[in-house]
Every structure is written in structure tokens, then in C-alpha cells.
SEMAR-56137 format. One record per residue: x, z, y negated of N, C-alpha, C, O, CB in turn; residue in one letter; residue number from 1. Coordinates in nm, 4 decimals. Glycine has a CB too. Layout:
+----------+----------+----------+----------+----------+----------+----------+----------+----------+----------+----------+----------+----------+----------+----------+------+-------+
!       nx !       nz !       ny !      cax !      caz !      cay !       cx !       cz !       cy !       ox !       oz !       oy !      cbx !      cbz !      cby ! doba ! kolfi !
+----------+----------+----------+----------+----------+----------+----------+----------+----------+----------+----------+----------+----------+----------+----------+------+-------+
!        X !        Z !        Y !        X !        Z !        Y !        X !        Z !        Y !        X !        Z !        Y !        X !        Z !        Y !    a !   NUM !
...
+----------+----------+----------+----------+----------+----------+----------+----------+----------+----------+----------+----------+----------+----------+----------+------+-------+
END
This chain:
+----------+----------+----------+----------+----------+----------+----------+----------+----------+----------+----------+----------+----------+----------+----------+------+-------+
!       nx !       nz !       ny !      cax !      caz !      cay !       cx !       cz !       cy !       ox !       oz !       oy !      cbx !      cbz !      cby ! doba ! kolfi !
+----------+----------+----------+----------+----------+----------+----------+----------+----------+----------+----------+----------+----------+----------+----------+------+-------+
!   1.5451 !  -1.2764 !   0.7763 !   1.5321 !  -1.1600 !   0.6909 !   1.6703 !  -1.1208 !   0.6388 !   1.7690 !  -1.1210 !   0.7125 !   1.4657 !  -1.0422 !   0.7673 !    m !     1 !
!   1.6744 !  -1.0882 !   0.5136 !   1.8008 !  -1.0486 !   0.4534 !   1.8328 !  -0.9033 !   0.4793 !   1.7553 !  -0.8308 !   0.5417 !   1.7983 !  -1.0743 !   0.3057 !    g !     2 !
!   1.9460 !  -0.8626 !   0.4315 !   1.9896 !  -0.7247 !   0.4513 !   1.9383 !  -0.6325 !   0.3404 !   1.9215 !  -0.5125 !   0.3622 !   2.1419 !  -0.7185 !   0.4578 !    m !     3 !
!   1.9137 !  -0.6877 !   0.2233 !   1.8631 !  -0.6072 !   0.1127 !   1.7125 !  -0.5911 !   0.1283 !   1.6409 !  -0.6905 !   0.1401 !   1.8981 !  -0.6720 !  -0.0244 !    t !     4 !
!   1.6630 !  -0.4671 !   0.1284 !   1.5169 !  -0.4507 !   0.1432 !   1.4419 !  -0.4897 !   0.0162 !   1.4925 !  -0.4756 !  -0.0951 !   1.4833 !  -0.3057 !   0.1799 !    p !     5 !
!   1.3216 !  -0.5384 !   0.0357 !   1.2316 !  -0.5615 !  -0.0774 !   1.2001 !  -0.4259 !  -0.1408 !   1.2077 !  -0.3221 !  -0.0751 !   1.0997 !  -0.6354 !  -0.0320 !    a !     6 !
!   1.1652 !  -0.4285 !  -0.2672 !   1.1260 !  -0.3042 !  -0.3347 !   0.9987 !  -0.2499 !  -0.2716 !   0.9096 !  -0.3261 !  -0.2342 !   1.1054 !  -0.3276 !  -0.4869 !    a !     7 !
!   0.9907 !  -0.1177 !  -0.2598 !   0.8695 !  -0.0563 !  -0.2057 !   0.7539 !  -0.0790 !  -0.3021 !   0.7720 !  -0.0715 !  -0.4236 !   0.8905 !   0.0954 !  -0.1803 !    a !     8 !
!   0.6352 !  -0.1068 !  -0.2488 !   0.5186 !  -0.1228 !  -0.3365 !   0.4887 !   0.0054 !  -0.4143 !   0.5295 !   0.1146 !  -0.3748 !   0.3957 !  -0.1637 !  -0.2544 !    p !     9 !
!   0.4184 !  -0.0098 !  -0.5230 !   0.3741 !   0.1032 !  -0.6043 !   0.2226 !   0.1140 !  -0.5919 !   0.1501 !   0.0190 !  -0.6215 !   0.4175 !   0.0866 !  -0.7542 !    q !    10 !
!   0.1752 !   0.2309 !  -0.5477 !   0.0317 !   0.2539 !  -0.5292 !  -0.0198 !   0.3356 !  -0.6478 !   0.0380 !   0.4382 !  -0.6837 !   0.0028 !   0.3276 !  -0.3931 !    i !    11 !
!  -0.1291 !   0.2887 !  -0.7077 !  -0.1900 !   0.3604 !  -0.8197 !  -0.3384 !   0.3786 !  -0.7920 !  -0.4028 !   0.2859 !  -0.7429 !  -0.1679 !   0.2845 !  -0.9538 !    a !    12 !
!  -0.3935 !   0.4929 !  -0.8213 !  -0.3282 !   0.6096 !  -0.8800 !  -0.2393 !   0.6802 !  -0.7783 !  -0.2335 !   0.6404 !  -0.6620 !  -0.4324 !   0.7069 !  -0.9346 !    p !    13 !
!  -0.1702 !   0.7847 !  -0.8223 !  -0.0861 !   0.8625 !  -0.7324 !  -0.1722 !   0.9533 !  -0.6457 !  -0.2915 !   0.9703 !  -0.6708 !   0.0165 !   0.9452 !  -0.8117 !    s !    14 !
!  -0.1103 !   1.0111 !  -0.5435 !  -0.1822 !   1.1014 !  -0.4531 !  -0.2551 !   1.2102 !  -0.5311 !  -0.2068 !   1.2577 !  -0.6339 !  -0.0854 !   1.1649 !  -0.3524 !    s !    15 !
!  -0.3725 !   1.2491 !  -0.4804 !  -0.4471 !   1.3549 !  -0.5462 !  -0.5924 !   1.3557 !  -0.5035 !  -0.6325 !   1.2843 !  -0.4116 !  -0.4377 !   1.3403 !  -0.6960 !    g !    16 !
!  -0.6702 !   1.4377 !  -0.5718 !  -0.8132 !   1.4505 !  -0.5457 !  -0.8890 !   1.3783 !  -0.6567 !  -0.8640 !   1.3998 !  -0.7753 !  -0.8562 !   1.6009 !  -0.5366 !    t !    17 !
!  -0.9822 !   1.2921 !  -0.6156 !  -1.0561 !   1.2088 !  -0.7105 !  -1.2025 !   1.2012 !  -0.6701 !  -1.2355 !   1.2191 !  -0.5529 !  -0.9951 !   1.0672 !  -0.7183 !    y !    18 !
!  -1.2912 !   1.1748 !  -0.7666 !  -1.4303 !   1.1482 !  -0.7307 !  -1.4423 !   1.0095 !  -0.6677 !  -1.3722 !   0.9166 !  -0.7079 !  -1.5220 !   1.1596 !  -0.8551 !    p !    19 !
!  -1.5299 !   0.9958 !  -0.5705 !  -1.5546 !   0.8643 !  -0.5099 !  -1.6569 !   0.7905 !  -0.5965 !  -1.7434 !   0.8552 !  -0.6555 !  -1.6058 !   0.8782 !  -0.3610 !    a !    20 !
!  -1.6501 !   0.6583 !  -0.6061 !  -1.5489 !   0.5714 !  -0.5453 !  -1.4198 !   0.5700 !  -0.6272 !  -1.4206 !   0.5973 !  -0.7472 !  -1.6031 !   0.4287 !  -0.5311 !    p !    21 !
!  -1.3093 !   0.5377 !  -0.5604 !  -1.1780 !   0.5307 !  -0.6244 !  -1.1224 !   0.3899 !  -0.6064 !  -1.1158 !   0.3390 !  -0.4945 !  -1.0801 !   0.6374 !  -0.5650 !    l !    22 !
!  -1.0826 !   0.3273 !  -0.7166 !  -1.0210 !   0.1951 !  -0.7088 !  -0.8702 !   0.2116 !  -0.6967 !  -0.8073 !   0.2800 !  -0.7775 !  -1.0576 !   0.1085 !  -0.8330 !    t !    23 !
!  -0.8129 !   0.1479 !  -0.5944 !  -0.6699 !   0.1568 !  -0.5665 !  -0.6060 !   0.0216 !  -0.5952 !  -0.6565 !  -0.0827 !  -0.5537 !  -0.6437 !   0.2005 !  -0.4191 !    v !    24 !
!  -0.4938 !   0.0251 !  -0.6671 !  -0.4184 !  -0.0953 !  -0.7003 !  -0.2764 !  -0.0798 !  -0.6461 !  -0.2158 !   0.0267 !  -0.6580 !  -0.4172 !  -0.1207 !  -0.8549 !    t !    25 !
!  -0.2242 !  -0.1866 !  -0.5866 !  -0.0871 !  -0.1849 !  -0.5350 !  -0.0101 !  -0.2972 !  -0.6026 !  -0.0562 !  -0.4113 !  -0.6078 !  -0.0840 !  -0.2004 !  -0.3787 !    i !    26 !
!   0.1080 !  -0.2639 !  -0.6544 !   0.1896 !  -0.3645 !  -0.7214 !   0.3264 !  -0.3737 !  -0.6543 !   0.3670 !  -0.2845 !  -0.5799 !   0.2049 !  -0.3312 !  -0.8716 !    s !    27 !
!   0.3959 !  -0.4826 !  -0.6822 !   0.5234 !  -0.5112 !  -0.6163 !   0.6134 !  -0.5834 !  -0.7144 !   0.5684 !  -0.6732 !  -0.7857 !   0.5032 !  -0.5960 !  -0.4871 !    e !    28 !
!   0.7414 !  -0.5447 !  -0.7189 !   0.8336 !  -0.6053 !  -0.8156 !   0.9264 !  -0.7098 !  -0.7549 !   0.9983 !  -0.7775 !  -0.8284 !   0.9161 !  -0.4982 !  -0.8798 !    s !    29 !
!   0.9266 !  -0.7246 !  -0.6232 !   1.0120 !  -0.8258 !  -0.5606 !   0.9448 !  -0.9631 !  -0.5716 !   0.8304 !  -0.9786 !  -0.5290 !   1.0402 !  -0.7900 !  -0.4112 !    t !    30 !
!   1.0135 !  -1.0624 !  -0.6277 !   0.9515 !  -1.1952 !  -0.6429 !   0.9075 !  -1.2532 !  -0.5093 !   0.9827 !  -1.2514 !  -0.4119 !   1.0486 !  -1.2914 !  -0.7106 !    p !    31 !
!   0.7850 !  -1.3045 !  -0.5057 !   0.7341 !  -1.3704 !  -0.3862 !   0.6957 !  -1.2781 !  -0.2725 !   0.6682 !  -1.3244 !  -0.1618 !   0.8338 !  -1.4648 !  -0.3377 !    g !    32 !
!   0.6934 !  -1.1484 !  -0.2979 !   0.6642 !  -1.0534 !  -0.1908 !   0.5168 !  -1.0550 !  -0.1518 !   0.4289 !  -1.0778 !  -0.2348 !   0.7047 !  -0.9132 !  -0.2330 !    a !    33 !
!   0.4923 !  -1.0304 !  -0.0246 !   0.3578 !  -1.0117 !   0.0284 !   0.3452 !  -0.8643 !   0.0637 !   0.4348 !  -0.8069 !   0.1255 !   0.3298 !  -1.1047 !   0.1536 !    v !    34 !
!   0.2339 !  -0.8030 !   0.0246 !   0.2092 !  -0.6614 !   0.0516 !   0.1149 !  -0.6490 !   0.1699 !   0.0106 !  -0.7142 !   0.1750 !   0.1505 !  -0.5897 !  -0.0731 !    i !    35 !
!   0.1525 !  -0.5651 !   0.2645 !   0.0690 !  -0.5347 !   0.3811 !   0.0238 !  -0.3900 !   0.3675 !   0.1040 !  -0.3020 !   0.3363 !   0.1467 !  -0.5582 !   0.5171 !    y !    36 !
!  -0.1062 !  -0.3654 !   0.3912 !  -0.1628 !  -0.2347 !   0.3612 !  -0.2491 !  -0.1834 !   0.4755 !  -0.3150 !  -0.2608 !   0.5449 !  -0.2443 !  -0.2411 !   0.2336 !    v !    37 !
!  -0.2478 !  -0.0512 !   0.4940 !  -0.3396 !   0.0134 !   0.5875 !  -0.4044 !   0.1329 !   0.5182 !  -0.3465 !   0.1946 !   0.4289 !  -0.2655 !   0.0579 !   0.7176 !    t !    38 !
!  -0.5270 !   0.1637 !   0.5625 !  -0.5991 !   0.2805 !   0.5091 !  -0.6503 !   0.3686 !   0.6228 !  -0.7258 !   0.4629 !   0.5992 !  -0.7172 !   0.2355 !   0.4194 !    t !    39 !
!  -0.6094 !   0.3383 !   0.7462 !  -0.6607 !   0.4116 !   0.8623 !  -0.5585 !   0.5078 !   0.9226 !  -0.5789 !   0.5593 !   1.0326 !  -0.7058 !   0.3139 !   0.9681 !    d !    40 !
!  -0.4494 !   0.5319 !   0.8514 !  -0.3487 !   0.6250 !   0.9011 !  -0.2391 !   0.5611 !   0.9840 !  -0.1403 !   0.6272 !   1.0159 !  -0.4144 !   0.7293 !   0.9814 !    g !    41 !
!  -0.2539 !   0.4327 !   1.0203 !  -0.1502 !   0.3657 !   1.0978 !  -0.0415 !   0.3134 !   1.0039 !  -0.0668 !   0.2854 !   0.8868 !  -0.2104 !   0.2500 !   1.1817 !    t !    42 !
!   0.0796 !   0.3008 !   1.0578 !   0.1902 !   0.2474 !   0.9788 !   0.1668 !   0.0987 !   0.9527 !   0.1293 !   0.0258 !   1.0445 !   0.3260 !   0.2698 !   1.0510 !    m !    43 !
!   0.1880 !   0.0527 !   0.8302 !   0.1718 !  -0.0897 !   0.8032 !   0.2827 !  -0.1707 !   0.8683 !   0.3981 !  -0.1280 !   0.8734 !   0.1694 !  -0.1155 !   0.6530 !    p !    44 !
!   0.2460 !  -0.2881 !   0.9177 !   0.3395 !  -0.3801 !   0.9805 !   0.3099 !  -0.5206 !   0.9283 !   0.2149 !  -0.5407 !   0.8526 !   0.3292 !  -0.3740 !   1.1368 !    m !    45 !
!   0.3906 !  -0.6161 !   0.9686 !   0.3702 !  -0.7534 !   0.9221 !   0.2427 !  -0.8148 !   0.9786 !   0.2016 !  -0.9229 !   0.9363 !   0.4894 !  -0.8396 !   0.9598 !    l !    46 !
!   0.1797 !  -0.7460 !   1.0743 !   0.0514 !  -0.7920 !   1.1286 !  -0.0674 !  -0.7195 !   1.0641 !  -0.1825 !  -0.7481 !   1.0969 !   0.0484 !  -0.7714 !   1.2802 !    s !    47 !
!  -0.0400 !  -0.6265 !   0.9733 !  -0.1460 !  -0.5521 !   0.9040 !  -0.2151 !  -0.6423 !   0.8017 !  -0.1638 !  -0.7488 !   0.7676 !  -0.0883 !  -0.4258 !   0.8342 !    s !    48 !
!  -0.3318 !  -0.5989 !   0.7531 !  -0.4005 !  -0.6785 !   0.6503 !  -0.3144 !  -0.6991 !   0.5263 !  -0.2413 !  -0.6092 !   0.4848 !  -0.5314 !  -0.6115 !   0.6108 !    p !    49 !
!  -0.3237 !  -0.8169 !   0.4683 !  -0.2518 !  -0.8489 !   0.3453 !  -0.3335 !  -0.7995 !   0.2258 !  -0.4542 !  -0.8220 !   0.2177 !  -0.2245 !  -1.0024 !   0.3347 !    i !    50 !
!  -0.2660 !  -0.7327 !   0.1348 !  -0.3305 !  -0.6844 !   0.0124 !  -0.3750 !  -0.8041 !  -0.0717 !  -0.2945 !  -0.8909 !  -0.1054 !  -0.2341 !  -0.5924 !  -0.0691 !    y !    51 !
!  -0.5033 !  -0.8076 !  -0.1050 !  -0.5600 !  -0.9194 !  -0.1804 !  -0.5943 !  -0.8834 !  -0.3250 !  -0.6305 !  -0.9707 !  -0.4039 !  -0.6836 !  -0.9696 !  -0.1109 !    q !    52 !
!  -0.5831 !  -0.7574 !  -0.3593 !  -0.6188 !  -0.7132 !  -0.4937 !  -0.6786 !  -0.5741 !  -0.4867 !  -0.6945 !  -0.5189 !  -0.3778 !  -0.7176 !  -0.8116 !  -0.5603 !    g !    53 !
!  -0.7119 !  -0.5165 !  -0.6019 !  -0.7659 !  -0.3799 !  -0.6037 !  -0.8842 !  -0.3640 !  -0.5090 !  -0.9668 !  -0.4542 !  -0.4949 !  -0.8082 !  -0.3419 !  -0.7452 !    p !    54 !
!  -0.8911 !  -0.2479 !  -0.4444 !  -1.0008 !  -0.2196 !  -0.3526 !  -1.0532 !  -0.0796 !  -0.3783 !  -0.9838 !   0.0039 !  -0.4364 !  -0.9557 !  -0.2349 !  -0.2056 !    f !    55 !
!  -1.1766 !  -0.0540 !  -0.3345 !  -1.2413 !   0.0751 !  -0.3570 !  -1.2456 !   0.1563 !  -0.2293 !  -1.2741 !   0.1046 !  -0.1213 !  -1.3825 !   0.0558 !  -0.4115 !    s !    56 !
!  -1.2164 !   0.2852 !  -0.2441 !  -1.2372 !   0.3820 !  -0.1371 !  -1.3660 !   0.4547 !  -0.1718 !  -1.3778 !   0.5129 !  -0.2796 !  -1.1144 !   0.4821 !  -0.1215 !    l !    57 !
!  -1.4633 !   0.4516 !  -0.0802 !  -1.5961 !   0.5017 !  -0.1155 !  -1.6404 !   0.6238 !  -0.0361 !  -1.7318 !   0.6945 !  -0.0785 !  -1.6960 !   0.3936 !  -0.0970 !    t !    58 !
!  -1.5777 !   0.6500 !   0.0783 !  -1.6228 !   0.7596 !   0.1637 !  -1.5540 !   0.8900 !   0.1259 !  -1.4314 !   0.8930 !   0.1153 !  -1.5965 !   0.7271 !   0.3109 !    q !    59 !
!  -1.6292 !   0.9981 !   0.1051 !  -1.5670 !   1.1279 !   0.0783 !  -1.4777 !   1.1700 !   0.1948 !  -1.5044 !   1.1377 !   0.3106 !  -1.6746 !   1.2351 !   0.0524 !    p !    60 !
!  -1.3713 !   1.2425 !   0.1615 !  -1.2782 !   1.2904 !   0.2633 !  -1.1364 !   1.2460 !   0.2332 !  -1.1069 !   1.1956 !   0.1248 !  -1.3200 !   1.2411 !   0.4011 !    g !    61 !
!  -1.0487 !   1.2656 !   0.3315 !  -0.9073 !   1.2324 !   0.3148 !  -0.8799 !   1.0892 !   0.3583 !  -0.9285 !   1.0435 !   0.4619 !  -0.8195 !   1.3295 !   0.3946 !    a !    62 !
!  -0.8014 !   1.0195 !   0.2774 !  -0.7615 !   0.8817 !   0.3081 !  -0.6125 !   0.8680 !   0.2780 !  -0.5658 !   0.9100 !   0.1721 !  -0.8460 !   0.7773 !   0.2255 !    v !    63 !
!  -0.5388 !   0.8093 !   0.3711 !  -0.3971 !   0.7804 !   0.3494 !  -0.3821 !   0.6293 !   0.3341 !  -0.4130 !   0.5535 !   0.4260 !  -0.3083 !   0.8349 !   0.4675 !    k !    64 !
!  -0.3345 !   0.5866 !   0.2178 !  -0.3069 !   0.4456 !   0.1924 !  -0.1563 !   0.4260 !   0.2077 !  -0.0768 !   0.4966 !   0.1457 !  -0.3571 !   0.4010 !   0.0492 !    v !    65 !
!  -0.1183 !   0.3290 !   0.2912 !   0.0232 !   0.2995 !   0.3129 !   0.0456 !   0.1497 !   0.2943 !  -0.0403 !   0.0686 !   0.3290 !   0.0694 !   0.3455 !   0.4549 !    q !    66 !
!   0.1610 !   0.1138 !   0.2394 !   0.1888 !  -0.0272 !   0.2131 !   0.3374 !  -0.0560 !   0.2290 !   0.4227 !   0.0287 !   0.2023 !   0.1417 !  -0.0663 !   0.0720 !    a !    67 !
!   0.3659 !  -0.1793 !   0.2738 !   0.5024 !  -0.2308 !   0.2775 !   0.5026 !  -0.3670 !   0.2108 !   0.3979 !  -0.4296 !   0.1944 !   0.5568 !  -0.2395 !   0.4239 !    i !    68 !
!   0.6212 !  -0.4123 !   0.1725 !   0.6362 !  -0.5441 !   0.1135 !   0.7373 !  -0.6234 !   0.1950 !   0.8340 !  -0.5681 !   0.2474 !   0.6799 !  -0.5343 !  -0.0347 !    a !    69 !
!   0.7133 !  -0.7543 !   0.2048 !   0.8052 !  -0.8447 !   0.2727 !   0.8191 !  -0.9705 !   0.1887 !   0.7213 !  -1.0215 !   0.1342 !   0.7559 !  -0.8786 !   0.4168 !    a !    70 !
!   0.9424 !  -1.0198 !   0.1790 !   0.9686 !  -1.1409 !   0.1021 !   1.0844 !  -1.2154 !   0.1662 !   1.1724 !  -1.1547 !   0.2274 !   0.9995 !  -1.1077 !  -0.0465 !    a !    71 !
!   1.0840 !  -1.3461 !   0.1520 !   1.1921 !  -1.4269 !   0.2046 !   1.3259 !  -1.3839 !   0.1474 !   1.3378 !  -1.3628 !   0.0267 !   1.1673 !  -1.5730 !   0.1754 !    g !    72 !
!   1.4265 !  -1.3706 !   0.2326 !   1.5590 !  -1.3311 !   0.1875 !   1.5788 !  -1.1810 !   0.1775 !   1.6867 !  -1.1351 !   0.1401 !   1.5864 !  -1.3924 !   0.0558 !    g !    73 !
!   1.4765 !  -1.1043 !   0.2104 !   1.4825 !  -0.9578 !   0.2048 !   1.4370 !  -0.9003 !   0.3378 !   1.3607 !  -0.9634 !   0.4110 !   1.3952 !  -0.9026 !   0.0889 !    y !    74 !
!   1.4847 !  -0.7790 !   0.3688 !   1.4259 !  -0.7075 !   0.4810 !   1.3000 !  -0.6369 !   0.4311 !   1.2775 !  -0.6265 !   0.3105 !   1.5275 !  -0.6056 !   0.5433 !    s !    75 !
!   1.2193 !  -0.5892 !   0.5232 !   1.0939 !  -0.5226 !   0.4876 !   1.1222 !  -0.3950 !   0.4083 !   1.2175 !  -0.3226 !   0.4369 !   1.0117 !  -0.4899 !   0.6145 !    t !    76 !
!   1.0396 !  -0.3691 !   0.3102 !   1.0575 !  -0.2515 !   0.2243 !   1.0311 !  -0.1224 !   0.3003 !   0.9797 !  -0.1231 !   0.4122 !   0.9652 !  -0.2597 !   0.1030 !    s !    77 !
!   1.0674 !  -0.0127 !   0.2372 !   1.0253 !   0.1174 !   0.2879 !   0.8743 !   0.1311 !   0.2662 !   0.8143 !   0.0546 !   0.1905 !   1.1036 !   0.2338 !   0.2172 !    s !    78 !
!   0.8142 !   0.2290 !   0.3332 !   0.6692 !   0.2476 !   0.3271 !   0.6323 !   0.3303 !   0.2038 !   0.6873 !   0.4379 !   0.1808 !   0.6171 !   0.3163 !   0.4560 !    v !    79 !
!   0.5398 !   0.2787 !   0.1267 !   0.4821 !   0.3544 !   0.0152 !   0.3570 !   0.4241 !   0.0678 !   0.2774 !   0.3636 !   0.1397 !   0.4485 !   0.2607 !  -0.1085 !    a !    80 !
!   0.3397 !   0.5515 !   0.0318 !   0.2279 !   0.6303 !   0.0822 !   0.1585 !   0.7013 !  -0.0339 !   0.2236 !   0.7557 !  -0.1232 !   0.2760 !   0.7327 !   0.1881 !    v !    81 !
!   0.0251 !   0.6998 !  -0.0309 !  -0.0547 !   0.7800 !  -0.1236 !  -0.1656 !   0.8469 !  -0.0437 !  -0.2389 !   0.7815 !   0.0304 !  -0.1135 !   0.6924 !  -0.2402 !    a !    82 !
!  -0.1765 !   0.9776 !  -0.0599 !  -0.2803 !   1.0559 !   0.0082 !  -0.3883 !   1.0941 !  -0.0914 !  -0.3620 !   1.1606 !  -0.1916 !  -0.2202 !   1.1829 !   0.0746 !    n !    83 !
!  -0.5091 !   1.0511 !  -0.0625 !  -0.6218 !   1.0786 !  -0.1513 !  -0.7234 !   1.1686 !  -0.0822 !  -0.7470 !   1.1566 !   0.0381 !  -0.6884 !   0.9475 !  -0.1964 !    f !    84 !
!  -0.7830 !   1.2583 !  -0.1592 !  -0.8997 !   1.3329 !  -0.1149 !  -1.0129 !   1.2922 !  -0.2076 !  -1.0071 !   1.3144 !  -0.3286 !  -0.8750 !   1.4895 !  -0.1165 !    t !    85 !
!  -1.1159 !   1.2324 !  -0.1492 !  -1.2284 !   1.1849 !  -0.2292 !  -1.3438 !   1.2831 !  -0.2204 !  -1.3779 !   1.3314 !  -0.1124 !  -1.2732 !   1.0453 !  -0.1830 !    l !    86 !
!  -1.4029 !   1.3117 !  -0.3345 !  -1.5144 !   1.4071 !  -0.3397 !  -1.6441 !   1.3365 !  -0.3685 !  -1.7489 !   1.4007 !  -0.3765 !  -1.4894 !   1.5143 !  -0.4450 !    q !    87 !
+----------+----------+----------+----------+----------+----------+----------+----------+----------+----------+----------+----------+----------+----------+----------+------+-------+
END
């Protein structure tokens, strides 16, 4: 792992209140980066599920989406967080 961190992922849409279902997209600007994501409130780690593409949040209530990025030659990114309230 390098000393320079990978860029933090970008979660869209931004935190807020939305009608369910909500489609969440995560993007990353570091070349070759892998995004690890959690939706259960736990901190993402390199053992967390790998982001495979946009996903839907369907259950009403509060959901915290967190993501990190890792890439060869970089240290792990800071954690990106989005807090959603689904109605």
C-alpha cells in the first residue's frame, strides 16, 4: 500500500429524505480502485462487500451508506458517508 490515499468515493444522491425505493450510485476517480460498501451502519473494510453497480434501498426508515476505495499503490481512502431517510 502506498502512502497517498485513494480518492474517497462519491455517493449519489447526497444525504437527505427520499421516497422509497432509492437508487444509490457510487463513483471513484482513482484508476483501478475497488469500492467497498456497507449499508448496515458498520465501517467499511477491505473484507466488506465490493460495490458492483447501482443498488436500490427499498425499506422505509434511516439507512447509512458508507464506502471506501482501495487501489494498488495507494493507501485506503477516507470513508464516504451518506445518510438517507426513506419514506
